[in-house]
Phi, psi and omega in degrees: 000117184252163180294326180291330175292319179295314180297317178299317179295318180295317178296320178298313181294317180292324176297317177297317181299322184277331191256350188299310184294320179300312182294316189283319191238345174266304176279338174068042181259180173312134187305132180296326176249273167075343183195183175277003171238066185298129181298325182299324182274300187287325176293318179297317179293321178299315179296321179296316183291329184269342183236307186288313183301316176301324178291320178296329180298335178295338179273355180133167185290337185275348185283316184296150177291135179272170184300320180290329177291320177298316181298317180295315180298317180294316181299316180293317178299320180296329181296342180269356191276354186271346186259315193291337188249230190293336182289338178211297194288341173297328187247339191305307184292315182294321177296329184277330190244334187289329178304323179294333177275319183294328185296338180295336180247004182255094182296328180293320178296317181294317181297324181272356184049052188298330180296343178288336178277349182280128176303128183078003185277211185297145176272358177295155182274139175238174179307134176098340182283329174272109185270337184226085181295318179302319180295319179294316181296319179297317181293317181294320181292312184294320185271329183286333181268001181286163179269006180295147175295162185303315185292342179261356181271133176299160183307319179301320177293326179294334176305320180281317185291331180268357183285157174288170179300319180295319180289329175296322176297322178299315178297317180300314180295324180293321178295327183277342185283136177292333183208134181285132175269159180305322180294326177291323178297317179298317180295321178295321177297318177300318180296317179294314184294335177286339180264334185304326178283356183280119183295346179280354183291332180218154179295323180299319180291324180293336180280350180289150177295145182295323183263140173084004178259119184284154177303325182295325178295316179297316179300316181298317180293317179296321180294318179297318179295322178296316180295321181292331181277354181250162176305145183305132178088358179295315177238126179287147175289164176296151179301137180281153180121184179172177180083002184292313176240158176296137182057027178054036174086003177277148177277112179246111184305321183291341178266314190272316186303315178299329179289331180276330186248333185086140179285324180053043177277162178295336181291140178292316180228087182281073183305323186288348180268356181270131179284074187299326182297325177288329183277339190302313179302323179291316178296317181301319182289300191280317178292320176300318179295315181297318179292323179295312178292324179297317177295323177297320179289330174297319176297320179296323177297322177296323181292312186280344186304309180300323181291313184287320187276319188259330183262310180274346176054050176297158191278330181046061184300322181294315178295325182295328178302314179291322178301315181290314183290332181276351182277126177212158175278150181299334184275355183233148176274329181279151172301154181302319182293332182282357176274001175267138178296328180299324178302313184287331174297314178295318180299311182294322180298317180289323175298320181293316181298310183285334173294315179294312182290329176293320176297324177296322178296324180278323183230092188304337179288341180289139181292160178225162175251100184298139176249033178220164179234129187256108176246023184302327177304337181283349182300328180295336179281343183229071185297322180289322178297326181292342181271354180280144182303133177062022178292343181301331181287339176288325181268350176218069183291144180246140181256119171254109192294325179292327176293319175299324178293320176296320179298330178298331182275353186271160165302137188295331178293328179288310181295324177294318180297316178294324182294324184259002186304310184288324177299317179294320179297318179295320180295313179295318178299320178297321179294319179295317179297320179297336179258016174082018180252118183289144176243098187269157171225090179210105186287346184268341184242144179295129177205174187299317182298317179298315181293322178295320180290323176299317176300321178295318179294320177296319178300316179293324176299317178296321178296317179299314181292322181291317182298321181253028190301320181291317181293315181294325176295322178294320178295317179297317179295318179295324179296333179271003176099003179268134183288128175221120183294331183288341186258119175299149181300321181292331176292322177296317178294323177298322179294319179296313180296319180299315179300317179295320180291326177294323176295317179296323178298318175299320179296322175303313182293325176297322179293335177282343180116003180282146178286156181304317181298312183292326179294318179295317180297317181297312180298319179297317178297319179297318180298317179298313182298314182293321180297313181291323177301314179297321179296316179301313183294318182294326185268334188239342184074018175301116181277348178228138172222145178214166181291212005275126175205068176260148176307321181291342179273000182224316188298320179301328178283332181274336183244329185094145181296328181294320181290336181268306181088154186300318181297316180290330174298315178300312183293321176299319181294314183288307182295318181298320180288319179297331183270317186225020183292328181223086192281008185287354176229035179296150186290315191300319176300322176299317184291317181296324175292319179297318179294323178296314180300310184292320181295319181292337182255013170103005177253109184293153182308318183296335181283325184270337185303315179301325179288328176294318178296315179299321180292320178300312182290313180294318178297322179297317180299314179296314183298316183297310186287321179289317183294313180298320179296316178296324179292325174289324180292313186256351184085156176298150178281086184293344175295331177280075185298333179293317182283329185258351181231301185294305184298314179290333186272329187295323176302324179286325175298318180290326176294320177297321177296318180296315179299316181298313182293319180291323177296320183296328181258006176072027182245008182294317180302317180293319181298331181285344187249356183292131164272188185294325176295321177295325177297315180295324181287339183246026176300136179225067182294143175283132179303321180295329181293315179296320181299314182287328174298318179292329176298311179298316179300315183293319181300316181292312182294318180295320179294320179296317179295316179298322180294326178282326188265335185243107183300332183273355186298126190268350190253147176252146181302340182300337182302324183273353174274332187246344187294146181084001181263159179299322185296310182288333174298324179283320191259347188304315181298323180293322176295322179294321177295316178299320177299316181295319179296314180296319179300317180292317182294313181292322178296325183271321187237359180065205182298325178297319178295323178298311182292329178290329183273340185304319178301326177298317180293322177297320178295323178296315180296312181297322179293319180293320179294319180294320177298321178297317177299319182298313183287332171299313180297320179297313181296316180296319179297318180296317181295315182292333181277323188248337186077000180262152179292127180282169175294151186253114176238116185259132176277314178247159181293000000 
C-alpha cells in the first residue's frame, strides 16, 4: 500500500462526494454511482489502466500503478459511494423538509393533526392525547362558567371563555351529551387547538415578550399549563425527542421556499445562503446515525471477510473484474487481459453501441441499436401475469451487456436463478391472482410480498451464520477476551467496535423519540438487510439491488398498530426509509468488494480499514455540505416525484392509517400510553403475516438444503431474495443471456473455451463503463457551457 494509491483513492472518493448530485440531478446524466458497479470508480480506473498506465510505462517500470495500488485506490473510492447518492443524499433533504410543505395540501394529515405525533413537532392536540375526556369536560364547565375575570380563571376555564361562539356551542353540547361521539371529540379537539395559540390562555404565555415569540412556543407553554391544571394523566405530554424533521416539521419559508424555487445566485456554491443553524439538529441526528451504522457495517465486513473470501470461496465477480484488469506484467504497460484481441473487440463494440445510442438520445433522427425486445402484444394472452408488479420487463426485456458479462463469470446455478427469478415471480403471481390472492408491491405498507421477503432475508441470515458458525463463534469468543486461533485479532477488535457502535446507534434513535424496543428492532432489521445485501453482491455480482423491505412494510403486520403506536409508526417510516429505503448503494457491499481486492493483491484488511473509515467520514462531510448547497442553489429536483413526494409522504400516510384503525376499534388511547412492556403484552400479529414470513424462510432454507444434497438441483436461494424486485426485473434477462453464453461456451470448449472467451467479457464491461464516462463528460460540459439541461442518456437503469 503506497501513498500514491491512498492519495488517488482519497481524490476519487472526494470527487464522487462533491460531484454526484450535480451530475445526477443538475446535469441529469447517467448516475455517477447508481449501483455496486459505479461508473465513476470502475470506469475511471478502467480508463486509467488502459490509457494512463501505458503512458507512464514509457518513463520506466516503476512509474505505472501496480495491481495492489489499483486495488487500494478502488477500495478507498468505493467507501465514499454510500452517502452522496441514493443511499442518503437523494432523499435526506426532501424527507426532512417536504412533509411541512406537503401537509398544506393533505387534508387527512391536517384533520388528524399528524405533526402532533412527531417528537418535537406541533404542540396541538391530536386524537389520543386527551386520555380522560370526562375530567376535562368537568374542569372546563366548572371553571368556564364561573364569574371570575379571565386573568383569575385557571387554563381549563379559559378554554371556554376564549372560545368563539361556535366553539362555545360545541362545549355546551358536549356537557349535555350522555356520551361523547367520535365526531364530538374531533370538534372538541378543534376547539381546544384554536385557543392553544392564544397567549391569554396561561399566565406563563402572557409573560412572554410580544415580539420574537413563535406561535409554537406559546402553544407548548399553554399546553403544559393546561396539563398541570388538570388531574394527572388527563392530557398526555408531547412525544419526547427531536431533530427528526427540519424545524421539527414546521413550515419555515426561509428554509423551504429556496428549496422549492432555487436561489439561482451567481455563486456556484452559495454556502452562506444556506440556513445551516436550522439544519444542524437534523444533520446531527440522521447523518450521525448513518455514519455510526456505516462504520459498524464496515466492521462487520471485516469480520465476515475471512469466512467469505478464504473459507467459503465466494466468487466476488465485481472485485474480480478489477483483479483481472489490474494484473499486468512488469514489461508491459497494458493489463495482461488487454493484450488479447478479443478484449478490444468487446471494448470497441460497446463504445460503438453506446456511441450510436447516445447520439440518438441527443439527436433523435440519428439511428439507434435497440437493446430491448418488445413482446408487449403477448400481454393480452396473459392478463393475470400482466397484473403482477414489474411484469412489463418480462414482455419487454432489456439487455445490459456488462451484466451479461458478469453473469458469464458466475456459477451457472447462480446466473440461471437470477435469470429466471422475475419470470418465476410473474408466473407464481399470476397463479395467485387467478385464485383471488393479491400480489402487492408496496414497500411502505405491510403486505404478503414484504413479509415473504423478510422471511427470506432472515433465512439467508441463518444460513450465513450456520455456514460460518465455528469461525463466528471464535470471533465472538475472541471479542470477549478468550483466545481463539481461528479468529484474527483485528476481527475480534472489529466485533468489539461494531457492538459499541450499534449501541450508540440505538442511542441516536432514542434521542429522536423512538422507544428502546423499536430502536433495537429497527437496528436489527437494518443489520440483516445490509448483511444479506453484501452476501448477494459478493456471491452473484448483482450490480443493483432493491426492496421492498422496509420496517414499516412488515412490522405493523407482525406486531399490530396498537403495539407500535402512531409516533413509532412515523419514526419507523422516516428512519427506516433513510437507512434502507434504497439499498442499491449500501455501504457494506462496497466494503466487502474493496477488502477482497486489497487482500487478493497483498494488502491485509487491517491496513486498509482506517483509510476506508477516513474516506467514509470525509466523503460524508463533503457530500452533505455540497449537496445541500446545490439543492438550495438549483432547488430540489421536483421531477423526481418519488424522492420529493412519495418517500416523504408515505410515513405520514401510514401514521394516518394507524390512527384511523386504532380509533375505529377504540384502542388509540391505549396505544398512546404503552411502554415497551405494554407493547410486548399487546402484540397483535396478523396470522397471514406469520404464514407468509414462514413461506419466505422455508423457500430459502429448503432451496439451500436441496442445493447441498442434490447435485442436479438448478436453483440458488438468491432467487427468493430478489424475485419481484425492480432490480431483478431490470437485470434478469441479462443474467439469463450470460448463463446461456457460458453454457454454450463451456459445452463446446470446456474450461479452455471459458478462459479464451473471458477477455471478450472483460472488454465488454470496460467498454460499457468507458462509454458511460464519456457521456457524463459530454453532459456536464454542455450544461456548464450553456446552462441548459442536456439530453439524458443512461447506461444503467
